[in-house]
N, C-alpha and C positions, 0 to 999 in steps of 0.2 A: 079633204078626210081619207077619200081614197088611196090618195100617194101614201098615207101613215097608213094605212092598214096592210095595204104590200109589202111594209117595210117593216112590220112587228111582228115578232114570229110568238104565237101560244105556246108558252112553253113554262117550266118549273123555273122558280128563282134562280141565277146562278150561284153556284158555290164559290165563296169569294174567297182568296186566302189574307191569314191575318196578315201578312207582310202588305199586301194591295189596300185591305182594309183600313191599316195604319196610314198609311200613303194618303186615301182618299179624306179621313178622318182629320190629319194634318192642311192639308189643301182648304178642305171648306173652310176649318176654325182659321185660318191665314186670311182667305179672300171674305170672309163673313166682317171681319176685325178691320179690313183694311179698307173695305167698303161703308162700314158702318151700317149695317143692315144687322137686321133683328136674327134672322134665321137663314142658313144655309143648308142647301141636303142635295143629295143623288138619290135620283128617283130611278127603278126598272120599270120596264114595261114589260106587261105580260097576256097582253092581247087586250081583256076585257077589264083588266084591272093594271095597277101600278103599286108597287111597293117600296117604302122607303128604305133605303139601302143604309146611309148615313145621314146625320142630322144633326147638326151645329146651332146652338141657339144660346143667343144672350140670358136670356130667363129660364129657368127651367120649367117653368110651367106652358113650354111650347103643345101647340096644340095637334102637336105629331110626335110620334118618336120611331127610332130606324125600327125597321118589322112591322110598322103599322102599314093595313093592306086598304087602299080604297078603289073606288071605281075609277076607270078609265076617265069617265066622262067628268068628273069633279076637278075643279081645279083650274089652272092657267095651260098645264106642260102641256095636254093634248093639243092646245089651239096655237102654242108657241111653235110644234112642231111643225103642224099642219101649213102653218103661215098666214094663221087668221091672226094672231094676236104679234107684235111685233116684241122681239128678244130685250130691248132694252126700252121701260116704260118709267120714266121719272115719277110720274104722278097718274094714276090710274085714274082719276077723275075725269083725266083728260081722254080715255079710250072708251068708245062707247059698249066695245064689246068688255071689256074689264068690268066696266060697270055693272055689266047685268049678270055676270058671275055673282054668284052666292056669296063665295068664299071673300070674298072683297068686302065686302062690308061685316062679315060673320067674324075673321081673323082678325083683324083687319091688316089689309094688303094696300100700303099707300103708293111704295115703289117695289116695282118686280124688275127680274135680270134672268133670263133664260137663257139654254145654249142646248140643242141637242146633243149626245153624245151618241154619234158615227161610229159604227165599227169597219171593217173590211168592207167593201162591198157594197157598203151603203144602209147596211140595215142601224134601227135606231135601236139602241140597247135601253135609253132612258132620259134622262136630260139631266142638266148640273142647274140650280137655281138656289135666287137669291132674291129674301125680300125685307122691307121694312116695312113697319106699319104704318107710316107717315110719310108723306112725299118725300122726295129725295131729289132737287133739281139740280144737285151737284155733280150725281151719274153723269160721265159724257160716254161717247163712244171707246174712246180710249178704254174703260175700265171693261167695256165691252169684251172689246178683243183682247183684253184680260182675262176674261171668264175665259171664252173662245180658247184659249192657249192651255190655260189648264183643265178644260173640259177634253183636249184632246190629247193631254197626260192621263186624265184620268181613264180616256177610252182607250191608249195602248196599256196600260195596267192589266183594263178588266180583256181586253184580245187575250192576254198571255193566261189570265185565268180560265177565258173561255173556250180555248184550246184544250187545256188540262180539262175543263169541265166535259167537253165535246170525248177527249181518250175516255175519261173516265167512264162516260155511260155507255162508251162503244167496249170498255172493257166487263162493264155490268151484263152487258146483252150479250156478249159471245162467252161469258161463265154462265149466265141464265139456258143458253143454247146450248150449251154444253148438258147442263143439268137436265135439261129437256131432253134430249136426246140419250141418258141412262149413265150418263158420267157422273161421278168417276166410280170404272169398274175396278175391282178388288184381286188382287194375285195375293200368293203366300208364297213367300221363301221357307226353307224350312232351318228350324233353329235345333243342332243335335250337341249331343255328350260325343265331349273329345275321347274319352276312355273308350267306350264301347260302339262310337256312332251311331246311338239310337236317337230318334228325332223325340225329343223336348216340346217342343213346339213349334210357333210359325210367325212370322210377321209380316202383316198384313201391310199393303202397301197398294196406294193409288194408282191407277192406270187410266189415261182420258186417250180416249178412239176421236176424239173432233179434232178438224188439222184448220192451222191457218190458212186464208183463202190462197195463200201461193201451195199449199200441198204439204207446207212443213210440219212436222209434229213437233207436239212442245211439252218439254219435258213436265212432269208433274211439280216440281217444286217453282216452275214457272207460273203452273196457272194459281198455286196457293201463294207465292206471291202476290200474284196479281188480287188478286180476293182479297188481301191482307191489307194493300195499297187503297180498294176501292170501300173498304168496310164491308167487306165479304168472308172475310177470312175465316172467322171463329164459326158463321154460317156452313161454310165448306167443310171446314173440319169436321163438324158434328154430322155432317151428311154423310162423311167418309167414315167415321166410326161406327155410325150407326149401319153401315153396309157391310162395313167389316164385321162387326159380330152377327151379323146376321147370316153372312157366309160361313162363318165360323162354326156354325152348330150341326155342320156337316162331320165335323173332324172330329179325332177319338177326346173323349172327354178327358185324358189323362195331359192333352198337351196345351200348351199353355198359348195364348194370342196376345199378342205385342201389336196395339197401334198408338200410330205417332199424333201426338196432342201438342200445340203449343204451348207454353206459359201462360198469354194472356186467357185462351180458352179454359183452359185447367181452371184460374184465377175467377172464370165468371159462373163457376158452380155450373152451369148451365149441364152443363157435360155429364153429371153424376146422374142426370135421368135418363139417360142412355146406357151408362154405363151398367143401371141399376136392373137391365134387362137381361144382364149374363151373369151366370156364376166368377162372382168376383175373385174367388181364389184364382182363377183361369187366366184372370186380367193384367197384362204389365203394359203401363204408360210409359212410353218413350217421350221423354222431352224433347223435342227440338226447338230450336231457336229460328225464329225470322228478324229479330232483332233484342241488343241487349236487354238484359233485365236490369230494371233499374231498383225494384222492391220486391225483395223474397218472402215478405211474409203473409201478403195475400194467397201467392200458390202456396204455399206451405200449410197456410190456414186451410186452404181448398183441397188440399191433399189428404189430410188427415182423418177426416171422417172414413174417406175411401181408403185408405191404410189400414185403418181400423177394423174395414169390414175386409179385408184380404188382400186387397188391390195390392202388386207391387211398382214398385217406380223405377223407374231404368233412365241412365244419363246418356244420351245419345252422342256418338264423334269424339268419344273420351282422350286426350290426347293429343287432339287437334289442334289446339290453343286455351291459351288461359281461361278465358271465360269456361270451357268445360269443366277444369279442374275446380275454379270456384262453386260451378254449380254441385259437384260432389262434396266438397265440404260443408257448403250451408245446406243443402238439400237432405243429406246422409241417403242415396240411393238402395233398393236392394241390389244392383243389378249395375253395373258397369259395361257399357260397351266400346271395346276397343275400335278405333276410328279405322276404316278401308286403307288409309294413306301411310298408317305406323305398321297394318298387318303385311301389307305388300313388302316382298323379300325381308323378309323379317328371319329369314333362315341364311340370307346370305350378309346381312346389312349389321354392322357391331354395332349401331346408335341405336336401329330400332330394335333390335335384340335384350339390348340393357334398359329401354324404357319399358318394352313390353315387361321384363321382368320385376322392375319396380312398378310396378302397376298392380300385375298379379303379386307382389310381397303385400303392397297394400291392401288388396284386397283380402288376402288370407287374414291379415291383423285384425282388419276392420268387420269381418263376417258378411263382406259382399261378394256374389257372384259375378264372376266375367266372362261376359260375352265378345269373341274376335269377330270383328263384321269382316267380309271379302276373302275369305279365303277360296284360293285357285289352284293351289299347287300341294302334294305330299311334301314336300320340304316344308312348305310354313304349317302345315299340320301338324308334322311330326319338330318342329323347332316349339309350337305351341303346347303341344303334349308334354315336351320336355320342360317348360316353364309353367305346368298344371294349369293350365287355362282350364275350366270349368265347362264353357260351348264355345260354339262357333255357328257360322255360316259364311253361304258365300256359294259360287256357282258351284265351287268342287263338291257341293253333297247335292246342290240342286237351284235352278233356275226359278223366279217369280212366275207361279202360274196358278192359276183357276185351282180351287182347293180339289173338284174331283179329278183333275187332269195331275194333280199332285198326288193324289192316292194312288192313282192308278199307275202313274210310274214313276214314283219315288225309286232308284238306285241309289243304294248307299255302295261308296268306293270299301275295297278291302282294308 
């Protein structure tokens, strides 16, 4: 028993991927039918308990189902892994320890076949088991070897998921550590009117001070992508929005405040409670994408009450791809943000200039405001003025910085 305790970790159940779960289901069904057993299952050991991860039964009224949690002391599995019970038992009546286990008569269990699922390093994940209600003297050592083989297949699949789960837990820990030390911090980049270069508002951007173990600085997009991958994306986005609106209180009331929110976070409706803390007429939601939008209806429905209250909607990175143009046509934004990749060299590249002119004309015909992102030179500014763009932002007007520094040091070009 002590050896078993040393090799079984106390932990939460493994997050098994759909692909691996389907493989396990298929293997269990094939083994159960081939050996003419009544129930086959894979269980996971969690220290003091074990959980049934997959169950295949001939009778729908099986004594347990996937997801059921029972004490480790119950049943055969712990005894098999510890070596107190043989892995192959054609007739449980012939084994004294098996006869003494309550489940033998309660279920009942007449024949039992079980092998440990061992991961790299010898750690016991759980067991691959099958049993019949009546004894089965046809079971042979070759059947046991077959179950061992499939147990190794299951172990290999689970090991892949376990590595992914460990990476997921490490990512969650890294994000929580960053939040714990005050991340994300908020910086503001000015958005100016191109006709007179007065400041119309700011875009609030997240910055993370926490670095990787090797000292590498991670870009905000990496943090948010990681957060979405482990199910923390919406929470991290809403934290960033909360902080952005909080620091924006020191800015002039005439300035708009743009915050970046993904479609899935908008559709959750939860962000509305955070936005309600701020003057809706000053808020601009910039729709950012982490994944293609499959269904626009929930997003449009969630935006409707916000827009009715005065919140404006902007489509980010317009012109950079098909999806942003589709967003414009379906969501009908108040503001279109011309992507930095198209602003760059717009003064010297006829193709970029033509595209900017077309987007500008579209905006004028539809009553939409256009903001050019990434303006860095006087020539780019002059060209965008010529094309009658409303507003712009970029290093030419000011870098992203904390609000106090922005107010103290904003210098506009002539």
